[in-house]
N, C-alpha and C positions, 0 to 999 in steps of 0.2 A: 358763348351764349349759355345762360343758365335758365333752367326751367323754373317757372313760377311754382310756389307751393300749391299742391293740389291740382296742377295742370295735368290734364289727361295725357297718358303716354303717347297715344297716337298723334297728338298735337306736337309733342316734342319731336317725334320722328319726322313729322312732316316739315318742321322748320330746319332740321338737320340735313335733310336729303339734298336741297340745292347746293350746299357747300361740301357736303361729306358723302355724297352718293357712292363713290367708289369704295369707301370704307364700310358703308352700311350694307350694301347689296353684294351678293356673291359674285366673284369675278368668274371668268370662263373656266379656269382650272377647278375652281370649287364646284361649279355646276357640273362640269363633266366628271368629277369624281364621284358623283351620286347616280350617274347614268351608265348603263352597260356600254363597254367600249364599241361593241358591234352595232350600236344603235346610232345612226347618223343624225346630226342636227339638221332639221329640215327648214324650220322657220322660227325666228325669235322676234317677238313684237315687244317694243317698249310702250306703245300706246296703240289703242284701237277704239272702235265705236262699240260701247257697251250698251245694251238695251237699257232704257231708263225705267221701264216698268218691270217690276219683279215678276209679274204674271206672264211676261212674254217668253215663251219657250225658245230655247236656243235654236231649235230647228227653223224658226221663222226670221231669225236674225241674219242679215247679209254677212256680218262678220263671221259668225260660226259656220254658215254655209260655205263660205270661201275657205276657212281654215280646214273644214272637213274635206274639201276638194283637194287642197294642198296635201293633206295627209294621205288621202287615198291615192293620189297620182304621183306625189313626190315632186310635183311641178310648182315651184314658188310663184311663178307668174300667174297662177290662179287666184292669188290674193291681190285684189285690185279694188280696194274700198272706194265707194262713191261718196261717202260721207266723212267729214272730218272727225278725228278721234275726240272722245270725251272722257278719257280715263284720268285726266289730271285731278288730283285729290280735291281741288277747289270746286269741281263739279259734283262732288259727292260729300256734302257737309255732314251727313249723318253716318258715313262709314266709320267703322270701328265702334259704333255704339249699339249694335244689334245684340 
């Protein structure tokens, strides 16, 4: 796949991820190399429900409230979203342009 002349870099990356995700994103060893060994992995999300309004404070978002509960308790079962995720790039066409 070749980028078109003048194509924004974020668009190129978005097109690469479906086929080359493992090469583009950090693997577990790369992630853990940047985190202190004594800090346990509690929760890793690949997708979640992001508030669509930039004015919405995280404290009012179900997602962030539940993540806070998980972090405070260490109990992953406290993350139980009731809404489907919306973090796929196609839901955020203006991302990368701010």
